[in-house]
N, C-alpha and C positions, 0 to 999 in steps of 0.2 A: 503809219496809218494814213490812208488817203480817202478823200471823199470827192467824187466828181473830178478827179485829177488834181485836187488841191490837197497839200499836206495838212495834217492835223498837228498843231504845235504841242505835242505831248510832253515836251521838255519844259513847258511853262507849268509851274506847280498848280495854279488854280484851274487851268484848263484840264489837266489830268484828273484832278479831284472831282470836277464837275461831271466829266464823262464817266468816271468810275462809279460815282454815286448813282447815276442813271442805269449803268450796266448792272449793278447789283440789285437795284430796285426791280428791274425786269426779271432777273434770275430768281427773285424771291417768290414768284408765283409760277411754279413749274407747270401746273396743269393748264393755266391760261396760255402760257407760252407754247406748249405743245399743240394746242388747238390753233393758235395763231400761226404757228409754223406750217401746220397742215393746210391751213386756209390759203397760204401764199401759193400753193400748188395750183389753186383754182383762179386766183386773181392776178398773179404776176405775169403769166405768159402773154396775155393781151397787152398789158402795160409795157412789158419789155419790148414787144414788137413795135408798138406805137412810138416809144421813146427812140428806138433805133432808127425808125423811118424818119423821125423829125431831127435826127442828128443831136439828140439830147443825151446827157449822161445816164447810164443805166442805174446809177445809185439813187436817182430821184424816186425810184419805185419805193424806197423805204419810207418816204414821207407818208405813204398810204397807211402804214402800220401805226404811225404816231397820230395821224389825223383821225382815222376811223376804224382801225383794226381790220381794214379791207371789208367793212360791212356797208353795203349800199344804203341801208336804212338808217345809218348813224345820224344823229342830230346833236347839236350843242345848245348850251344855254343862250348863245348869241343867235340862235335860229339858223346856223349853218347846217347844211345837210349833204349827205352823199359821201362817197368814198374820199373825195378831195375836199370836203367840207366847205363848199361855196355858200356864201350868203346869197339872198335873192338878188340884191343889187349887183354884186360882182358876177354872179351867174348870168344875169341878163346882159351885162357888158360883154361877156364872152359867149353869147348866143346860146345859152342854156334856157330852154323854154320852160316856163312854169305856169300851168293853168289849173283849173278846177279838176281836170282829169289826169294831168300828167305833170311830173316834175323831173326834168332831164338831169338835174343835179345827182339823181340817184342811179343814173345809167352809167356804168363803168366806162363804156366806150366814149360816150358823149362828154362826160365829165373829164376824162383823161385828155380828150382833144382840147377842152377849155383850159385845163391845168397846164398843158404844154404851152399854149399861147400866152398864158399869164406869166409863167415862169420865164419864158423867153423875154418878155417885156421887162421883168424885174432884173434879169441878169444883164440885159443891155443897159439898164439904169446904173447898176452898181458894179458891174464887171467883176463880180465875186459871188460864188455860190452861197457862201455862209450868209452874207448880207441879203442876197436875193431871197433866201429861205426865211430869214428873220422878217423881211418885209412881207412875205407870204403869210406869216403868222400875225404880225402886228400892224401891217400897213406901211407903205413906203414913206409917208409923211412922218410917222413916229420915228422910223429908223433914221431918216435924214436929220431930224431935229436932234436926236441923241448924238449922232456923229458930230454935228455942228457944235452943240453945247459942250461936249466933252473933248472936242478938238482931237479926235482920233479917227482913223479910217479902217479899223480892224475890229471885226465882230467880237473877237476874243478879248478885246481891251475895253469894251463898252459895258456900262451898267444899264441894263434894260429892266423892265418889270420882270417878276419872277417867271412868268410863263415863257417869255421870249428868251430869258437867260437859260432856261432849261430846254428849249425847243431843239436847238442844234445838237447839244449833248445827247438828248434822247434819240434823235435820228442816228447819230453815230453809234450809240449803244445798240440800237436795233439792227443796224447793219452788221455789227460785229457778231451778234448772236444769231440772227436769222440767215446770214450768208453761210453760216456753218452749223446748221441744226444737228448734224451728226456729232459734232464736238460738244456742244453745249446742252443739247436736249436728247441725244441718243436716237435721233430720227434719221433714217436713210431716205434717199430721194423717193423710193417707191412707197414710203409711208405717207407722203403728202397727198392731199386730195387732188384728183385729176379734174381738169375742166369738163363741164358737161357739154356733150356734143350737141350743139343747137344749130338751128337754121332760122334766118329771118324770113318771114312770109308776109305777104300783104293780104289783109282781110278787108272786106267791105261790109259795113253794118248797114242794112237796109232800113231798119226802123229808127225810132228815136234813140234806142240804146240796146245793148245786148249784154247779158250777164257773162262774166268770164268763165263760169262753169260750163255753160252750153258751148261757148267758143272753144274751150279746152277739149271738150268731148269730140269736136270736129277733127281734132288732131291727135286723138288717142291719148290725150293727156288728162289732167285733172286740175281743179281750181287752185289748190295750194301750189302745185308745181308751176303753173302759169304765172302766179303772183311772184314766186321766187325768181323765175327767169326774167320777169319784166318788172323790176322794183320801181321803175319810173311811173307805172300806172298807179295812181293814188286811190282810185275807187274800185269797187267790185264790178263795175260796168265799163263799157266803152261806148261813147256816143255814136250816133249815126255818122257815116262817112268812111273814109279810107284810112287804115292804120297799118303800121308795120310792127309786128311783134316777133318775139323769139319763141320757138317751140322746139322740143327735143327732136333731133333729126330722125331718130329711129322710130318715132311714133307717128310719122306721117302716114295717113291711111292709104292703102293701095300702093305703097312704094316699097318694093323689096330693098333689102340692105344694099347700100351703095348706089341706088338709082337717083336720078335727079329729082328734085322736089317739084311736083307739078303745080304747087301753089306759089312758087317763087316768082317775083316780078320779072 
């Protein structure tokens, strides 16, 4: 078994047991896993493309399933948010804007850009994907202190808190299951949800604000759909000014199928 090109030491008894525990924990909830596998068809393609363009391992996409189950509106008790579960401070450090109106941590494209930057930093620090991901989970200072105090340099030989001990085994279990949904869940590729065909458009709000329902109507869409396609918009309104939003490509008014979007910048 490999992850991001690194071997998994399954010949170590405690490593194998930790991974198997997480593997069977995931398999225990078949209904949840079927929906999660279907959801990967919608959230993985963009992330796969961005990882490839950045020269990053494709396996990093499985972090999304452990962090947020690919849900843009996911939040944690530590007030982390979005698909990659950024806290406000870490998000700001990696250029994710959070205002009264908008939270870019919940935007899959923008948060993936930030996650790629952050994971590159961590991998450069540790030169090891297991330690880099442990630091993504617990913070680089905690990982460095644990390595120093326990006098080891191998993730699999360090005792961390329970969450970080389970974090990498969970990612590996997720990779095993969701890279082979036909084997473990009986799902074919065509059973997965397909990405919604959307287009980014620039809109100008002339007054103080405009409700998303009226904005959606301009593009042949509706309030719920616009909210789902733009999870970074925190309110039901957009303030006056210029904004970029996603709308369904096929619902652009006056635009026959396949034509260029007249509203695009």
